[in-house]
PLY file of the C-alpha trace (Angstrom):
ply
format ascii 1.0
element vertex 85
property float x
property float y
property float z
element edge 84
property int vertex1
property int vertex2
end_header
33.12 67.56 12.53
31.44 66.96 15.88
28.61 64.57 16.54
25.03 66.28 16.93
23.98 66.98 20.44
22.21 64.19 22.12
18.41 64.85 22.83
17.68 64.43 26.49
14.31 62.85 27.24
12.39 61.71 30.46
12.41 57.94 30.37
14.79 57.84 27.44
16.88 54.81 26.56
20.58 55.53 25.62
23.58 53.35 24.50
26.65 55.26 25.86
30.14 54.20 25.44
33.53 55.69 26.58
37.00 54.63 25.39
40.64 55.31 26.71
42.66 57.70 24.67
44.32 56.29 21.67
42.32 53.06 22.68
44.56 52.44 25.65
43.51 50.35 28.48
41.29 52.22 31.02
40.80 49.00 33.31
44.44 47.53 34.16
43.59 45.12 37.04
40.81 43.75 38.99
40.36 46.56 41.47
40.03 49.18 38.45
36.80 47.00 37.54
35.51 46.90 41.20
36.22 50.53 41.59
34.38 51.37 38.45
31.31 49.18 39.23
31.12 50.90 42.68
31.07 54.29 40.98
28.35 52.98 38.46
26.18 52.00 41.47
26.49 55.35 43.14
25.76 57.25 39.87
22.53 54.98 39.54
21.47 56.12 42.92
22.48 59.78 42.73
20.89 60.35 39.52
18.15 57.76 39.43
19.54 56.16 36.37
18.49 52.59 35.53
21.39 50.41 34.12
20.08 47.80 31.91
23.28 46.53 30.72
27.00 47.12 31.06
30.26 45.49 29.99
33.87 46.33 31.03
36.44 45.70 28.62
40.02 46.72 28.76
40.01 49.84 26.85
36.29 50.92 27.07
32.74 50.21 28.45
29.39 50.52 26.80
26.27 50.97 28.92
22.54 50.80 28.30
20.97 53.21 30.45
17.32 54.74 31.09
17.09 58.15 32.42
13.65 58.84 34.17
14.64 62.39 34.86
16.32 63.29 31.41
19.73 63.81 33.25
22.05 61.66 31.18
24.75 64.39 30.63
24.94 65.13 34.41
25.08 61.40 35.41
27.83 60.61 32.92
29.82 63.65 33.59
29.87 62.59 37.29
30.57 58.96 36.28
33.49 59.85 34.13
35.45 62.05 36.70
34.47 60.22 39.92
37.03 58.53 42.14
35.64 55.89 44.73
38.54 55.99 46.94
0 1
1 2
2 3
3 4
4 5
5 6
6 7
7 8
8 9
9 10
10 11
11 12
12 13
13 14
14 15
15 16
16 17
17 18
18 19
19 20
20 21
21 22
22 23
23 24
24 25
25 26
26 27
27 28
28 29
29 30
30 31
31 32
32 33
33 34
34 35
35 36
36 37
37 38
38 39
39 40
40 41
41 42
42 43
43 44
44 45
45 46
46 47
47 48
48 49
49 50
50 51
51 52
52 53
53 54
54 55
55 56
56 57
57 58
58 59
59 60
60 61
61 62
62 63
63 64
64 65
65 66
66 67
67 68
68 69
69 70
70 71
71 72
72 73
73 74
74 75
75 76
76 77
77 78
78 79
79 80
80 81
81 82
82 83
83 84
């Protein structure tokens, strides 16, 4: 059974996490983390998302975000398919 749809609200606070397939590593070396942090910063600017907390672990990352424009879905979609190169 899939999870219920997330309700998007202006100025909403969200705890979001993404994990590698089969819990495999998504960050293998330092430059992977650096590139992700750059993308995270760009996402915050593009979508005017406020990042309150983030942690990069080998196989996942949790984020605490505030979305003044109720655009979490678009912001996370952009983040998860971006390439900072």
